[in-house]
LOVEXGU-955667 format. One record per residue (C-alpha): x, y, z. Coordinates in steps of 0.05 Angstrom, whole numbers, plus 5000, padded with zeros to 4 digits. Example, Ala and Ser with C-alpha at 12.3 -4.5 7.8 and 13.67 -1.06 7.14 Angstrom:
REM LOVEXGU-955667
524649105156
527349795143
END
This chain:
REM LOVEXGU-955667
415922460868
410022400914
408722910969
406222701037
401023191060
399623351133
392323201151
387923821155
381923811200
376424311217
378424571287
371124641306
369823891307
376923641319
375323491392
369023371434
364023941435
359124161489
354823951521
359623531563
357223041616
355323401681
360923301732
364223601792
370523451832
374123701893
380024151880
385324041855
381723501814
384122901776
383922741702
382622011718
375122131728
374022661676
369122521619
371322591565
378622471583
383123061564
388022971506
395123131527
398322881463
399522181490
398521871422
399322461376
405122911395
411422791354
418023111375
423623331329
429223461379
427724201391
429724151464
435123621462
439523651523
435224161560
432924091632
426024341652
422124481715
414524481707
409724651762
402924321758
405923811711
401623241734
395423411693
392223891644
396724381607
402724201651
402123471632
401623621558
407724071564
411623531601
410023011547
411823501491
418323721524
420523001536
419022811464
423023421442
429023161482
428523491551
429123191620
423523411665
422223551739
414823541752
412123931812
405223731835
400823811897
398423111916
395522781854
400122161856
396521741804
396422301753
403722461766
406021741757
402321691691
406022311665
412622011689
411321391647
410421811585
416922191598
420721541610
417821241547
420821831509
427621621537
428222221583
429522291658
423722491702
423522731774
416922771812
416523251871
410023321910
408523921953
405124601959
408425151918
404925681959
410625562008
417125921992
421525382022
418324861978
419525291916
426825351936
427224591944
424424491874
430124891843
435324551888
432623871868
432924041794
440224271800
441923661842
438823161793
440323501726
446523921740
443224511705
436524851693
434725121625
427125191624
422125391678
414725321666
410625661721
404025341706
400525101770
394525511789
388625541837
381625821824
374725781854
368226071829
364226571871
358027001861
360027571908
365827851948
362427602011
363826881989
371326991983
375026882048
381427232064
384826552068
382626371997
384727051970
391526962002
392426241978
390426421906
395726961903
401026531938
399825961889
399026351824
403726941835
408226871895
410626171874
412726451807
416926981842
419926481891
421925991836
424826521790
428726831848
431626161869
433325971798
436526621776
443626441798
443225791758
440226041693
445126131636
444326531572
439426181527
434925961585
427426061580
422026211631
414826111610
408926311654
401726101645
397026701642
389826661617
384826981570
381827241636
387527741639
384128071579
376827921589
375827801664
370727301688
366827631743
365926981780
373526861785
375727521815
382027291853
384226851795
383327381741
387427881782
393127381789
393127251714
393827991699
399528021750
402927441715
403027821649
405928441683
411128021719
413027691654
413828351616
417828661672
422428061684
423728011609
426628711613
430528561676
433627911650
434328111577
441728291583
442927621617
440527281554
434626971591
427927001555
421427081594
414626981562
407726731578
402126341546
394926561555
390225971545
382726041536
377925521562
381924871565
379124201587
383124041650
381523801721
381224531743
374524591707
370224061743
374224241806
372024961807
365525031767
358524761780
355724201737
351624651691
357525091674
361924481661
356724211612
357324841569
364724991581
367925301519
361325351480
361826121476
368526111439
368426221364
370825501356
364825281399
368524811444
373724751499
380924681478
385024071495
391724111533
395323831472
393124441432
396824901481
403324521489
406424731422
406425451444
410725261504
415424861459
416225471413
417825931471
422725441502
426425281437
431425641394
425825781345
423326301395
430126621405
427627331392
421227241432
421527551501
416427941542
411027651496
404427311508
402126761461
394626701462
391426021452
384126201463
379825871410
378326561382
376526921446
378927641438
385127891473
385028601447
END
């Protein structure tokens, strides 16, 4: 009897390595003009029904990690509500992948820094799906600065509202609807462990996300609701050319032990694990997907 072996590939050269083409975008950025195009698992991710019947809300689900998670969740059997700011073309492309997987998709544009909008996201999910089983708080904002003098009070406030406040708003609005077995997954960052001095507001929010996750896991544990987070390292998403200068984009990810940026598809399986029954005893945890960058 023959055995089919899964292909094994050196992770160092599995995806494009720096230097990448010099490029910049205006925030929030779009994958449509990135070079090389990010891999979200469009042709490679294969589902096995891990999330059959589940209903998920994903912020920042139009591109980057959120897009990869949306595709993976749909191919695992989940219906998906995708929250995005204003990147219509990116969002529609994700929707087509979800539909192709035979799942329902709802697209909701808007700014999650606004509490009322966060409440509407949860209301829309319940209205369309009748239930809510998985929340992925993934959307984030960052900008690079050389000194405190370059950081305006407005930007500081917006970064915290987008990265931290929205997570609180959504979880608070969703709490009455979450049943035992539900899962909340927040996106942290390697910057919570090894802060990047040029991303001060962002790194602080990512540390706050980890603390929020650990605390909420204790608060909701008796409800049977698991709360975890994923801490990615340098991942090739529109956030990168949208927030860094051309020279940094060219060398993005080169200082990791794997010598390259990660692709969104390489992060998505961690979210699937945490959302599925296979992660039933995982709560208050952080799964690091950093290309070898230390988190200790």
